[in-house]
N, C-alpha and C positions, 0 to 999 in steps of 0.2 A: 571835488568832482573830477578833476583830471586824473587823480589816482584811480578813481572808480572806472574811468574810461579805459585806462591801461589794463586794469583787471578784466573788464568786460571784453576788450579786444583779445586779450590772452585766452579767455574762456570761450568766446563765441566767434572770434574772427571778425573781419570786416563785414561779412554778409549778415552776421547776427547782431551787429552794433546798432543800437537804437537809443534815442534819448530816454525812452521809458525804461529800458534795461539799465542804463547808466544811473538814472534817478533811483531806481530800486536798490541798486548796489550801494549808492551813496547815502541812501536813507533820506532822500528829499523828494518833494513832489515834482513830477515831470514838468509842471508849469514853470518851475524855477529855471530849468535848463532851456526850455523854449523861449523864455523871456531873455535870457542872457545870450544864447547862441542861435536859436531858431532852427538850425538843422544839424544833423550829425556831422556833416562835412565841415561846418564852421567850428564845431566842437573839436573835431579832428585837427583842423588847422591850428587852433589855439593850443592843443596838446603838443603838436610838433614845434610850435614857436617856443613854448615854455620849456620843453625838454632840451631843445637846442641852446636856448639862452643860458640855461643852467649848466649843461654838461659840455658845451662847446663855445666857450667865450672867444671873442676875437682877440688874439694875442697882440702884444705890442712890446717886443723885446728890443727893438732898435736895429734888428737885422732881418732882412727878407727871408733868408734861409731858415733862421731860427723861428720866425713867425710861422712860416709854412709848415715846418716840422711840428711845432706845437699845435697848430690848427689841425693838421692831419692826424696826429696822435689822439687828440681829443675826439675828433670825428670817428676814428676807428674804435676807440674805447666805448664811445656812446653807441655806435651802430652794433657793436658786438656784445653789448650788455644783454643779459637775459631778459630784461624788461623791454628793451627797444628792438632787438633783432626780430622777434615775432611780429611786432607792429610794422616794421619796415617790409617784411615779407608779405604781410596781409595787404598793405597799401599797394605794393608793387603788383601783386596778383590781381587786385581789384581795379587797377587803372584802366585796362581795356574795356571792362564791362560797365564802368561807372564814370560818366563824364563829370559829375559833380566832384567826385573824389579826385579825379585827374586835375580839375580846375584848382582845387584846394592845394594839391601837391605842387602844381606850377606856381601858384601864388606864394607858397612857402619858400620854394627854391629861388624865386625872383627876389624876395625879401632877404633871404639868407645870403645869396650871392652878392647882393648890394652891400651887406654888412662885411662879408669876408673880403670884398674888393678893396676895402680900406687898407688892407695889408699891402696891396700892390700900389695904391695911391701914395701911401707913406714911403714906400721904397723909391718911388719915382721922385718924391719931394726931397728925399735924402740924397738923391743922385746915384743910388745903387744900380738902377736899371734905367734904360731909356723909356720914354713914353711908349706905352703899349696901347694899341687901339682897343683891346678887349681884356680888361682885368678879369672878368668872369671866366673867360676861356682859360686863363692861367690857373685859377682856383680849381675849375673843373678838371683840368689836366693833371693836377696833383691828386684830387680826391677820387676820380673815376677808377683808376686802376686798383686802388685800395678797396673800393666797394665791390669791384669785380671779383677780387680775391675772396672777400668775405661772403658775398651774397650769391655768386655764381659758381665759383670753383670750390669754395669751402676751405681754401688755404688761408691761414691767418695772415693778416697784414702786420708783420712784426716791425721792429724799429729799422731793420735793414731795408725792408720794402718801402717804408716811409721815406727814408733818406734817399733811396734810389729814385723814387717818383719825384721828390722835390728837386734833386740834383739834375735830373733829366729836363725838367721844365725850366730851371734856371739856365742850364747850359744851352738849351734850345733858344731861349730868349737872347742870350749873349751871342750865339751864332747868327741869329736873325739880324741883330743890330750891326753886323759887319758887312751886310749886303749893300 
């Protein structure tokens, strides 16, 4: 059903996404989707969770820099994939008009940032970096410029851009710890 959701989003966009359309595409009765998800936004949230869990695992290399590079590379590869990029664009475009979609997106990012923050927590435990008051801000500071390139400017986020974003965040944290 999640594959049918991806296909339906690709064909109809967020505005045309409905549980009935996904059910038809999946070859199941729409009551099945209503029982499991209840709303298209909950189905969309599940799709985002599943896609991220599969394509963007939380790395644990033993090095903050390598973990952040691996996370960023997986996030960029996922976001730029032909099956995910149109979904991201549809969700982003629908956020201002659809509070339920915005709530689902916020819930997804809260959950995902909590998972990704484990990278920072492990680095603190290893003594690589001092305690930071906001691990989520570190993760966002790595990923945001890469998504800006992909989704706003259309410039690919290559390995050099990923290393630059990671190194800027790590050096900024190191500079902050000297104050």
